[in-house]
All heavy atoms as an XYZ file, in Angstrom:
795
protein
N     -79.300    -42.253     61.103
C     -80.727    -42.387     61.198
C     -81.263    -41.252     62.058
O     -80.732    -40.935     63.100
C     -81.074    -43.749     61.793
C     -82.539    -43.970     61.961
S     -82.828    -45.543     62.747
C     -83.950    -46.226     61.613
N     -82.335    -40.650     61.622
C     -82.913    -39.515     62.320
C     -83.934    -39.995     63.344
O     -84.824    -40.773     63.029
C     -83.581    -38.597     61.302
C     -84.073    -37.317     61.866
C     -84.622    -36.450     60.756
C     -85.160    -35.164     61.326
N     -85.731    -34.327     60.281
N     -83.769    -39.546     64.572
C     -84.698    -39.943     65.625
C     -85.904    -39.011     65.609
O     -85.759    -37.796     65.570
C     -84.023    -39.878     66.985
C     -82.934    -40.891     67.168
C     -82.367    -40.802     68.559
C     -81.274    -41.817     68.750
N     -80.748    -41.786     70.112
N     -87.078    -39.576     65.653
C     -88.293    -38.782     65.698
C     -89.234    -39.368     66.736
O     -89.213    -40.565     67.017
C     -89.009    -38.776     64.343
O     -89.328    -40.116     63.981
C     -88.150    -38.153     63.266
N     -90.051    -38.528     67.282
C     -91.057    -38.946     68.239
C     -92.423    -38.525     67.698
O     -92.625    -37.374     67.351
C     -90.822    -38.301     69.608
C     -89.520    -38.690     70.223
N     -89.325    -39.909     70.804
C     -88.344    -38.025     70.324
C     -88.079    -39.983     71.263
N     -87.457    -38.846     70.976
N     -93.329    -39.441     67.618
C     -94.676    -39.125     67.169
C     -94.781    -39.128     65.656
O     -93.818    -39.394     64.940
N     -95.951    -38.799     65.164
C     -96.151    -38.798     63.713
C     -95.456    -37.616     63.053
O     -95.151    -36.614     63.704
C     -97.663    -38.697     63.570
C     -98.119    -38.009     64.807
C     -97.175    -38.464     65.886
N     -95.209    -37.737     61.765
C     -94.565    -36.643     61.041
C     -95.557    -35.500     60.869
O     -96.773    -35.677     60.938
C     -94.082    -37.122     59.677
O     -95.177    -37.560     58.907
N     -95.031    -34.314     60.669
C     -95.870    -33.139     60.536
C     -96.541    -33.070     59.173
O     -97.575    -32.451     59.024
C     -95.057    -31.865     60.770
C     -94.638    -31.718     62.202
C     -93.305    -31.766     62.543
C     -95.574    -31.532     63.197
C     -92.910    -31.625     63.861
C     -95.192    -31.387     64.509
C     -93.849    -31.442     64.844
N     -95.938    -33.675     58.186
C     -96.500    -33.674     56.836
C     -96.622    -35.103     56.342
O     -95.780    -35.949     56.630
C     -95.593    -32.920     55.867
C     -95.541    -31.466     56.117
C     -94.710    -30.811     55.058
N     -94.765    -29.370     55.214
C     -94.531    -28.534     54.249
N     -94.191    -28.971     53.066
N     -94.618    -27.243     54.449
N     -97.656    -35.342     55.576
C     -97.793    -36.652     54.944
C     -96.906    -36.689     53.714
O     -96.815    -35.719     52.969
C     -99.242    -36.907     54.544
C    -100.136    -37.143     55.727
C    -101.486    -37.608     55.255
C    -102.338    -37.929     56.469
N    -103.600    -38.535     56.094
N     -96.258    -37.819     53.521
C     -95.376    -37.960     52.377
C     -96.158    -38.552     51.211
O     -97.070    -39.351     51.397
C     -94.198    -38.860     52.723
C     -93.281    -38.254     53.758
C     -92.092    -39.138     54.035
O     -91.786    -40.012     53.208
O     -91.464    -38.953     55.079
N     -95.765    -38.156     50.021
C     -96.397    -38.659     48.812
C     -95.897    -40.074     48.540
O     -94.699    -40.294     48.379
C     -96.083    -37.740     47.630
C     -96.764    -38.048     46.317
C     -98.284    -37.920     46.464
C     -96.275    -37.116     45.250
N     -96.794    -41.027     48.531
C     -96.429    -42.407     48.262
C     -96.417    -42.625     46.760
O     -97.263    -42.074     46.041
C     -97.443    -43.360     48.900
C     -97.447    -43.332     50.400
C     -98.473    -44.297     50.943
C     -98.541    -44.209     52.456
N     -99.577    -45.073     53.003
N     -95.496    -43.422     46.263
C     -95.489    -43.683     44.821
C     -96.676    -44.571     44.450
O     -96.858    -45.650     45.002
C     -94.149    -44.391     44.580
C     -93.742    -44.924     45.902
C     -94.362    -44.044     46.939
N     -97.493    -44.098     43.538
C     -98.663    -44.832     43.065
C     -98.442    -45.264     41.623
O     -97.696    -44.630     40.886
C     -99.917    -43.961     43.146
C    -100.319    -43.443     44.517
C    -101.514    -42.515     44.381
C    -100.652    -44.584     45.443
N     -99.109    -46.338     41.242
C     -99.084    -46.769     39.851
C    -100.470    -47.247     39.472
O    -101.313    -47.523     40.323
C     -98.053    -47.869     39.629
C     -98.344    -49.185     40.296
S     -97.064    -50.368     39.924
C     -98.026    -51.829     39.708
N    -100.721    -47.313     38.184
C    -102.021    -47.759     37.709
C    -102.225    -49.233     38.019
O    -101.282    -50.019     37.996
C    -102.145    -47.535     36.205
C    -102.231    -46.093     35.821
C    -102.419    -45.905     34.337
O    -102.320    -46.894     33.581
O    -102.658    -44.766     33.923
N    -103.450    -49.582     38.305
C    -103.799    -50.975     38.591
C    -103.625    -51.800     37.317
O    -104.056    -51.403     36.237
C    -105.244    -51.036     39.083
S    -105.845    -52.708     39.376
N    -102.986    -52.957     37.458
C    -102.751    -53.808     36.296
C    -104.025    -54.522     35.856
O    -104.195    -54.825     34.671
C    -101.666    -54.830     36.610
N    -104.932    -54.798     36.779
C    -106.142    -55.541     36.441
C    -107.100    -54.708     35.591
O    -107.655    -55.190     34.609
C    -106.842    -56.009     37.708
N    -107.294    -53.443     35.970
C    -108.249    -52.597     35.244
C    -107.561    -51.553     34.370
O    -108.221    -50.745     33.734
C    -109.188    -51.908     36.227
S    -108.374    -50.745     37.331
N    -106.229    -51.541     34.350
C    -105.415    -50.604     33.575
C    -105.711    -49.145     33.925
O    -105.738    -48.277     33.070
C    -105.605    -50.827     32.085
C    -105.115    -52.168     31.626
C    -105.190    -52.292     30.125
N    -104.882    -53.647     29.740
C    -105.692    -54.422     29.056
N    -106.874    -53.972     28.684
N    -105.337    -55.639     28.743
N    -105.999    -48.898     35.211
C    -106.185    -47.539     35.682
C    -107.581    -46.975     35.511
O    -107.821    -45.839     35.874
N    -108.524    -47.737     34.994
C    -109.874    -47.213     34.790
C    -110.742    -47.355     36.032
O    -111.708    -46.626     36.189
C    -110.570    -47.920     33.629
O    -110.687    -49.309     33.918
C    -109.815    -47.705     32.335
N    -110.460    -48.317     36.883
C    -111.264    -48.537     38.077
C    -112.453    -49.438     37.845
O    -113.227    -49.692     38.752
N    -112.618    -49.903     36.629
C    -113.755    -50.770     36.310
C    -113.288    -51.924     35.428
O    -112.408    -51.766     34.586
C    -114.844    -49.984     35.603
N    -113.903    -53.071     35.657
C    -113.627    -54.256     34.843
C    -114.885    -54.558     34.047
O    -115.996    -54.470     34.567
C    -113.241    -55.451     35.729
C    -111.922    -55.151     36.434
C    -113.121    -56.715     34.911
C    -111.466    -56.229     37.372
N    -114.703    -54.907     32.822
C    -115.833    -55.177     31.948
C    -116.432    -56.539     32.269
O    -115.760    -57.561     32.204
C    -115.362    -55.126     30.515
C    -116.446    -55.131     29.521
C    -115.891    -54.784     28.197
N    -116.760    -53.768     27.651
C    -116.793    -53.467     26.384
N    -115.964    -54.038     25.559
N    -117.627    -52.565     25.941
N    -117.695    -56.530     32.622
C    -118.426    -57.763     32.857
C    -119.087    -58.229     31.577
O    -118.829    -57.719     30.493
N    -119.987    -59.200     31.703
C    -120.674    -59.713     30.523
C    -121.636    -58.660     29.975
O    -121.676    -58.402     28.777
C    -121.427    -61.022     30.861
C    -122.213    -61.506     29.658
C    -120.452    -62.090     31.312
N    -122.421    -58.061     30.848
C    -123.422    -57.098     30.400
C    -123.140    -55.664     30.842
O    -123.688    -54.735     30.269
C    -124.808    -57.509     30.915
C    -125.258    -58.834     30.378
C    -125.298    -59.944     31.195
C    -125.617    -58.980     29.048
C    -125.706    -61.168     30.706
C    -126.022    -60.198     28.547
C    -126.071    -61.303     29.382
N    -122.348    -55.466     31.865
C    -122.078    -54.120     32.362
C    -120.705    -54.082     33.029
O    -120.067    -55.114     33.186
C    -123.163    -53.674     33.347
C    -123.356    -54.634     34.485
N    -124.107    -55.770     34.382
C    -122.876    -54.624     35.744
C    -124.099    -56.425     35.535
N    -123.347    -55.748     36.375
N    -120.290    -52.893     33.420
C    -118.989    -52.742     34.056
C    -119.108    -52.928     35.562
O    -120.072    -52.504     36.176
C    -118.408    -51.362     33.769
C    -118.004    -51.178     32.329
C    -117.354    -49.828     32.098
O    -117.452    -48.932     32.925
N    -116.680    -49.698     30.972
N    -118.102    -53.570     36.147
C    -118.040    -53.812     37.583
C    -116.859    -53.051     38.163
O    -115.846    -52.844     37.485
C    -117.864    -55.304     37.864
C    -118.922    -56.232     37.279
C    -118.454    -57.675     37.386
C    -120.220    -56.046     38.021
N    -116.969    -52.653     39.419
C    -115.832    -52.018     40.091
C    -114.697    -53.025     40.232
O    -114.922    -54.198     40.532
C    -116.232    -51.510     41.472
C    -117.105    -50.278     41.396
O    -117.093    -49.609     40.356
O    -117.791    -49.994     42.392
N    -113.484    -52.557     40.021
C    -112.311    -53.419     40.135
C    -112.102    -53.784     41.603
O    -112.061    -52.910     42.467
C    -111.087    -52.704     39.578
S    -109.565    -53.666     39.671
N    -111.963    -55.063     41.881
C    -111.747    -55.506     43.258
C    -110.279    -55.411     43.663
O    -109.976    -55.386     44.850
C    -112.228    -56.951     43.435
O    -111.549    -57.785     42.497
C    -113.728    -57.052     43.218
N    -109.388    -55.332     42.694
C    -107.963    -55.260     42.985
C    -107.573    -53.893     43.557
O    -106.714    -53.800     44.424
C    -107.157    -55.556     41.714
C    -105.709    -55.815     41.993
O    -105.345    -56.254     43.073
N    -104.871    -55.535     41.011
N    -108.222    -52.828     43.065
C    -107.873    -51.464     43.499
C    -109.046    -50.761     44.169
O    -108.985    -49.552     44.404
C    -107.389    -50.649     42.314
S    -108.614    -50.441     41.016
N    -110.105    -51.461     44.470
C    -111.314    -50.902     45.085
C    -111.957    -49.833     44.208
O    -112.548    -48.876     44.697
C    -111.033    -50.323     46.476
C    -110.478    -51.307     47.441
N    -111.156    -52.437     47.829
C    -109.297    -51.338     48.089
C    -110.422    -53.112     48.683
N    -109.275    -52.474     48.857
N    -111.817    -49.955     42.909
C    -112.461    -49.031     41.976
C    -111.764    -47.699     41.808
O    -112.312    -46.795     41.203
N    -110.564    -47.540     42.323
C    -109.871    -46.257     42.206
C    -108.961    -46.199     40.980
O    -108.702    -45.127     40.454
C    -109.032    -45.985     43.451
O    -107.971    -46.911     43.538
N    -108.450    -47.329     40.551
C    -107.522    -47.346     39.427
C    -106.077    -47.181     39.837
O    -105.184    -47.215     38.997
N    -105.806    -47.002     41.130
C    -104.450    -46.781     41.629
C    -104.111    -47.793     42.710
O    -104.955    -48.130     43.537
C    -104.305    -45.377     42.218
C    -104.498    -44.302     41.215
C    -105.641    -43.611     40.971
C    -103.530    -43.811     40.298
N    -105.441    -42.713     39.963
C    -104.158    -42.809     39.534
C    -102.200    -44.119     40.044
C    -103.486    -42.109     38.538
C    -101.546    -43.416     39.053
C    -102.181    -42.440     38.315
N    -102.872    -48.267     42.710
C    -102.355    -49.159     43.744
C    -100.997    -48.637     44.186
O    -100.354    -47.852     43.485
C    -102.236    -50.622     43.249
C    -103.601    -51.214     42.982
C    -101.361    -50.730     42.027
N    -100.559    -49.081     45.354
C     -99.250    -48.688     45.875
C     -98.167    -49.333     45.019
O     -98.222    -50.522     44.719
C     -99.121    -49.111     47.331
S     -97.553    -48.640     48.077
N     -97.176    -48.572     44.625
C     -96.132    -49.090     43.747
C     -95.219    -50.071     44.466
O     -94.759    -51.029     43.872
C     -95.316    -47.932     43.183
C     -94.358    -48.331     42.092
C     -93.686    -47.125     41.469
O     -93.784    -46.006     41.973
N     -93.007    -47.341     40.375
N     -94.984    -49.860     45.741
C     -94.060    -50.720     46.475
C     -94.673    -52.083     46.775
O     -94.010    -53.113     46.634
C     -93.638    -50.042     47.769
N     -95.931    -52.103     47.187
C     -96.557    -53.359     47.606
C     -97.529    -53.918     46.589
O     -97.940    -55.064     46.709
C     -97.317    -53.158     48.925
O     -98.353    -52.195     48.724
C     -96.387    -52.709     50.033
N     -97.911    -53.155     45.583
C     -98.901    -53.523     44.554
C    -100.225    -53.941     45.209
O    -100.938    -54.791     44.714
C     -98.354    -54.613     43.602
C     -99.252    -54.753     42.386
C     -96.942    -54.304     43.161
N    -100.541    -53.335     46.344
C    -101.812    -53.555     47.024
C    -102.639    -52.281     46.940
O    -102.103    -51.177     46.819
C    -101.589    -53.913     48.503
C    -100.972    -55.286     48.678
O    -101.160    -56.130     47.781
O    -100.296    -55.495     49.702
N    -103.945    -52.452     47.060
C    -104.834    -51.295     47.056
C    -104.664    -50.519     48.353
O    -104.510    -51.104     49.425
C    -106.274    -51.747     46.901
N    -104.675    -49.222     48.252
C    -104.596    -48.369     49.440
C    -105.988    -48.227     50.036
O    -106.978    -48.177     49.306
C    -104.075    -46.986     49.062
C    -102.631    -46.896     48.615
C    -102.341    -45.497     48.124
C    -101.706    -47.221     49.760
N    -106.088    -48.150     51.358
C    -107.395    -47.854     51.945
C    -107.840    -46.445     51.536
O    -107.010    -45.575     51.254
C    -107.162    -47.935     53.452
C    -105.723    -48.165     53.649
C    -105.058    -48.376     52.338
N    -109.133    -46.221     51.491
C    -109.648    -44.936     51.027
C    -109.175    -43.776     51.896
O    -109.004    -42.658     51.404
C    -111.174    -44.975     50.985
C    -111.764    -45.893     49.916
C    -113.269    -45.886     49.993
C    -111.303    -45.480     48.540
N    -108.924    -44.031     53.188
C    -108.438    -42.960     54.068
C    -107.056    -42.479     53.640
O    -106.685    -41.329     53.878
C    -108.378    -43.428     55.529
C    -109.706    -43.852     56.104
C    -110.033    -45.306     55.785
O    -109.119    -46.136     55.722
O    -111.210    -45.587     55.586
N    -106.266    -43.361     53.047
C    -104.936    -42.983     52.564
C    -104.958    -42.557     51.101
O    -104.159    -41.728     50.682
C    -103.959    -44.148     52.717
C    -103.685    -44.498     54.163
O    -103.917    -43.637     55.031
O    -103.240    -45.639     54.427
N    -105.865    -43.131     50.327
C    -105.888    -42.880     48.892
C    -106.334    -41.460     48.563
O    -105.744    -40.798     47.707
C    -106.803    -43.882     48.194
C    -106.878    -43.765     46.673
C    -105.530    -44.079     46.064
C    -107.940    -44.678     46.126
N    -107.340    -40.969     49.243
C    -107.873    -39.635     48.936
C    -106.819    -38.548     49.178
O    -106.593    -37.707     48.297
C    -109.177    -39.374     49.727
C    -109.615    -37.935     49.580
C    -110.260    -40.321     49.266
N    -106.125    -38.528     50.323
C    -105.074    -37.499     50.473
C    -103.925    -37.667     49.477
O    -103.360    -36.672     49.011
C    -104.576    -37.689     51.902
C    -105.648    -38.406     52.615
C    -106.337    -39.233     51.594
N    -103.572    -38.912     49.124
C    -102.498    -39.132     48.163
C    -102.874    -38.575     46.789
O    -102.071    -37.924     46.132
C    -102.178    -40.632     48.050
C    -101.527    -41.213     49.274
C    -100.164    -40.611     49.539
O     -99.378    -40.390     48.630
N     -99.880    -40.347     50.795
N    -104.103    -38.833     46.355
C    -104.544    -38.315     45.064
C    -104.667    -36.797     45.098
O    -104.391    -36.130     44.093
C    -105.871    -38.957     44.657
C    -105.789    -40.435     44.291
C    -107.171    -40.961     43.970
C    -104.851    -40.667     43.139
N    -105.061    -36.242     46.231
C    -105.141    -34.795     46.368
C    -103.754    -34.171     46.234
O    -103.580    -33.173     45.530
C    -105.770    -34.422     47.709
C    -105.976    -32.937     47.847
O    -106.010    -32.204     46.876
N    -106.095    -32.482     49.074
N    -102.754    -34.751     46.895
C    -101.385    -34.229     46.787
C    -100.873    -34.364     45.360
O    -100.209    -33.464     44.846
C    -100.465    -34.955     47.759
C    -100.652    -34.541     49.197
S     -99.381    -35.170     50.300
C     -99.799    -36.894     50.390
N    -101.176    -35.486     44.714
C    -100.733    -35.706     43.344
C    -101.374    -34.692     42.398
O    -100.712    -34.135     41.523
C    -101.083    -37.128     42.924
C    -100.463    -37.578     41.646
C    -100.744    -39.051     41.419
C    -100.008    -39.552     40.227
N     -98.959    -40.472     40.526
N    -102.665    -34.420     42.602
C    -103.368    -33.445     41.770
C    -102.814    -32.046     41.971
O    -102.608    -31.302     41.006
C    -104.862    -33.473     42.088
C    -105.729    -32.485     41.334
C    -105.764    -32.841     39.857
C    -107.119    -32.468     41.910
N    -102.548    -31.667     43.211
C    -101.994    -30.345     43.485
C    -100.597    -30.184     42.882
O    -100.254    -29.131     42.350
C    -101.954    -30.078     44.973
C    -103.315    -29.836     45.567
C    -103.207    -29.423     47.027
N    -104.498    -29.202     47.592
C    -105.135    -28.031     47.554
N    -104.568    -27.014     46.949
N    -106.317    -27.904     48.094
N     -99.770    -31.236     42.962
C     -98.429    -31.176     42.368
C     -98.507    -31.026     40.855
O     -97.749    -30.251     40.259
C     -97.621    -32.408     42.742
C     -97.207    -32.421     44.190
O     -97.250    -31.404     44.864
N     -96.817    -33.581     44.680
N     -99.415    -31.755     40.226
C     -99.554    -31.664     38.772
C    -100.088    -30.293     38.356
O     -99.650    -29.738     37.346
C    -100.484    -32.760     38.251
C     -99.883    -34.124     38.360
S     -98.379    -34.209     37.412
C     -98.672    -35.666     36.502
N    -101.034    -29.743     39.120
C    -101.569    -28.416     38.810
C    -100.484    -27.350     38.955
O    -100.391    -26.435     38.136
C    -102.759    -28.106     39.704
N     -99.656    -27.466     39.984
C     -98.566    -26.511     40.174
C     -97.536    -26.634     39.055
O     -97.020    -25.623     38.559
C     -97.906    -26.732     41.532
N     -97.253    -27.849     38.639
C     -96.303    -28.060     37.545
C     -96.840    -27.494     36.237
O     -96.109    -26.876     35.461
C     -96.033    -29.565     37.400
C     -94.992    -29.913     36.384
C     -94.727    -31.397     36.338
O     -94.789    -32.052     37.385
O     -94.465    -31.897     35.235
N     -98.127    -27.679     35.986
C     -98.750    -27.129     34.787
C     -98.744    -25.608     34.825
O     -98.486    -24.955     33.805
C    -100.178    -27.653     34.666
C    -100.957    -27.233     33.438
C    -100.293    -27.773     32.182
C    -102.381    -27.735     33.527
N     -98.988    -25.046     35.984
C     -98.973    -23.593     36.139
C     -97.574    -23.034     35.889
O     -97.409    -22.004     35.237
C     -99.472    -23.210     37.526
C     -99.820    -21.753     37.623
O     -99.970    -21.071     36.619
N     -99.941    -21.267     38.834
N     -96.550    -23.725     36.408
C     -95.163    -23.293     36.162
C     -94.820    -23.392     34.682
O     -94.128    -22.537     34.140
C     -94.192    -24.134     36.976
C     -94.094    -23.743     38.427
C     -92.926    -24.414     39.106
N     -92.979    -25.865     39.047
C     -93.562    -26.661     39.928
N     -94.156    -26.131     40.974
N     -93.552    -27.969     39.784
N     -95.308    -24.427     34.013
C     -95.015    -24.589     32.587
C     -95.697    -23.499     31.764
O     -95.136    -23.019     30.772
C     -95.470    -25.960     32.117
N     -96.894    -23.094     32.165
C     -97.586    -22.026     31.445
C     -96.853    -20.702     31.583
O     -96.760    -19.939     30.633
C     -98.998    -21.860     31.991
C     -99.958    -22.861     31.465
C    -101.364    -22.503     31.897
N    -102.252    -23.601     31.609
C    -103.303    -23.910     32.331
N    -103.581    -23.197     33.410
N    -104.064    -24.917     32.010
N     -96.342    -20.417     32.781
C     -95.655    -19.153     32.992
C     -94.259    -19.163     32.392
O     -93.699    -18.099     32.126
C     -95.582    -18.816     34.484
C     -96.912    -18.438     35.049
N     -97.598    -17.329     34.645
C     -97.693    -19.034     35.975
C     -98.728    -17.238     35.299
N     -98.824    -18.271     36.121
N     -93.691    -20.313     32.171
C     -92.345    -20.391     31.603
C     -92.362    -20.124     30.100
O     -91.373    -19.676     29.539
C     -91.729    -21.758     31.872
N     -93.487    -20.393     29.445
C     -93.564    -20.177     28.010
C     -93.651    -18.689     27.718
O     -94.348    -17.945     28.386
C     -94.784    -20.868     27.421
C     -94.709    -22.358     27.423
C     -95.971    -22.983     26.865
O     -96.955    -22.307     26.654
N     -95.920    -24.264     26.635
N     -92.949    -18.290     26.706
C     -92.998    -16.898     26.304
C     -94.007    -16.710     25.192
O     -94.443    -17.645     24.543
N     -94.380    -15.499     24.968
C     -95.319    -15.190     23.909
C     -94.853    -13.983     23.129
O     -93.747    -13.472     23.301
N     -95.727    -13.507     22.255
C     -95.395    -12.344     21.442
C     -95.259    -11.092     22.295
O     -94.496    -10.189     21.966
C     -96.453    -12.143     20.373
N     -95.992    -11.050     23.407
C     -95.919     -9.864     24.255
C     -94.536     -9.668     24.854
O     -94.116     -8.538     25.100
C     -96.972     -9.948     25.368
C     -96.705    -11.032     26.356
N     -97.003    -12.349     26.099
C     -96.148    -11.009     27.583
C     -96.650    -13.080     27.140
N     -96.137    -12.295     28.053
N     -93.793    -10.745     25.064
C     -92.435    -10.597     25.598
C     -91.498     -9.966     24.575
O     -90.580     -9.243     24.922
C     -91.895    -11.947     26.049
C     -92.555    -12.465     27.295
C     -91.915    -13.753     27.771
O     -90.927    -14.203     27.156
O     -92.408    -14.288     28.765
N     -91.736    -10.239     23.312
C     -90.894     -9.674     22.268
C     -91.103     -8.164     22.177
O     -90.176     -7.416     21.903
C     -91.205    -10.334     20.931
C     -90.210    -10.011     19.853
C     -90.488    -10.793     18.595
O     -91.519    -11.439     18.472
N     -89.574    -10.740     17.662
N     -92.323     -7.702     22.405
C     -92.593     -6.272     22.374
C     -91.932     -5.550     23.544
O     -91.581     -4.383     23.438
C     -94.097     -5.999     22.413
C     -94.792     -6.293     21.106
C     -95.607     -7.392     20.976
C     -94.629     -5.453     20.019
C     -96.245     -7.670     19.781
C     -95.256     -5.710     18.818
C     -96.068     -6.823     18.702
O     -96.692     -7.092     17.525
N     -91.794     -6.211     24.663
C     -91.226     -5.582     25.847
C     -89.700     -5.513     25.802
O     -89.097     -4.755     26.535
C     -91.674     -6.339     27.100
C     -93.168     -6.228     27.344
C     -93.635     -7.144     28.449
O     -92.801     -7.820     29.064
O     -94.853     -7.178     28.691
N     -89.074     -6.304     24.959
C     -87.613     -6.327     24.893
C     -87.101     -5.300     23.896
O     -87.787     -4.892     22.963
C     -87.138     -7.714     24.464
C     -87.402     -8.780     25.472
C     -86.985    -10.148     24.957
O     -86.551    -10.288     23.829
N     -87.122    -11.150     25.809
N     -85.855     -4.899     24.079
C     -85.183     -3.981     23.179
C     -84.793     -4.740     21.925
O     -84.294     -5.862     21.992
C     -83.947     -3.397     23.876
C     -83.276     -2.344     23.046
O     -83.764     -1.949     21.988
N     -82.140     -1.859     23.534
N     -84.993     -4.134     20.749
C     -84.629     -4.816     19.504
C     -83.157     -4.660     19.157
O     -82.705     -5.185     18.140
C     -85.514     -4.361     18.352
C     -85.331     -2.906     17.999
O     -84.497     -2.227     18.576
N     -86.121     -2.426     17.064
N     -82.391     -3.935     19.939
C     -80.935     -3.783     19.825
C     -80.501     -3.216     18.463
O     -79.438     -3.540     17.960
C     -80.248     -5.117     20.085
C     -80.428     -5.623     21.477
C     -79.595     -6.867     21.671
N     -79.951     -7.896     20.722
C     -80.561     -9.037     21.006
N     -80.864     -9.295     22.243
N     -80.840     -9.910     20.084
N     -81.339     -2.408     17.852
C     -80.940     -1.822     16.575
C     -80.723     -0.322     16.677
O     -80.397      0.311     15.688
C     -81.983     -2.122     15.513
C     -82.039     -3.595     15.215
C     -82.857     -3.877     14.020
N     -82.862     -5.316     13.765
C     -83.706     -5.907     13.001
N     -84.645     -5.227     12.387
N     -83.646     -7.200     12.812
N     -80.943      0.239     17.835
C     -80.680      1.655     18.022
C     -81.818      2.531     17.533
O     -82.855      2.055     17.087
N     -81.580      3.832     17.576
C     -82.604      4.782     17.186
C     -82.871      4.710     15.681
O     -81.939      4.660     14.888
C     -82.172      6.210     17.561
N     -84.130      4.677     15.303
C     -84.495      4.620     13.888
C     -84.381      3.230     13.294
O     -84.594      3.028     12.112
N     -84.058      2.247     14.097
C     -83.931      0.884     13.586
C     -85.295      0.274     13.335
O     -86.336      0.797     13.683
N     -85.267     -0.828     12.683
C     -86.517     -1.501     12.328
C     -87.205     -2.015     13.590
O     -86.561     -2.445     14.532
C     -86.203     -2.672     11.391
O     -87.349     -3.426     11.181
N     -88.509     -1.983     13.587
C     -89.288     -2.475     14.733
C     -90.154     -3.651     14.311
O     -91.220     -3.869     14.847
C     -90.140     -1.327     15.299
C     -90.682     -1.675     16.652
O     -90.078     -2.462     17.374
N     -91.804     -1.098     17.025
N     -89.762     -4.385     13.303
C     -90.541     -5.529     12.826
C     -90.475     -6.644     13.855
O     -89.402     -7.035     14.307
C     -89.993     -6.033     11.492
C     -90.808     -7.131     10.913
C     -92.025     -7.026     10.357
C     -90.437     -8.497     10.840
N     -92.480     -8.246      9.925
C     -91.510     -9.173     10.217
C     -89.347     -9.237     11.238
C     -91.494    -10.531      9.997
C     -89.345    -10.582     10.997
C     -90.424    -11.216     10.380
N     -91.640     -7.140     14.277
C     -91.695     -8.180     15.312
C     -92.148     -9.523     14.778
O     -92.321    -10.443     15.532
C     -92.629     -7.744     16.444
O     -93.933     -7.483     15.906
C     -92.108     -6.523     17.154
N     -92.419     -9.637     13.512
C     -92.775    -10.934     12.934
C     -94.249    -11.227     12.916
O     -94.648    -12.356     12.723
N     -95.090    -10.231     13.101
C     -96.527    -10.485     13.130
C     -97.014    -10.768     11.726
O     -97.200    -10.002     10.910
C     -97.310     -9.310     13.691
C     -96.925     -9.039     15.122
O     -95.805     -9.381     15.485
O     -97.750     -8.488     15.865
């Protein structure tokens, strides 16, 4: 067990899941209009471990970290994909006078 004194330097990402009552929308359908979900305080997210709504002071940083992680993952996926420009930059391995057909 690691001994620590005081709060941690970084906030840890808590596992979140969609609210079962509102199915992640944050609103419950009333008779004439939509009402904020009381189970998740209208956020659509609850703590996965306790299935309780997080206070807004904890929920906003958690969603911010989740959004930043997803944006970084999407950015990595975009850069990992290759395109036609990569084929032009590579050697066609056919030597001098070989065909330069790239499939356009």
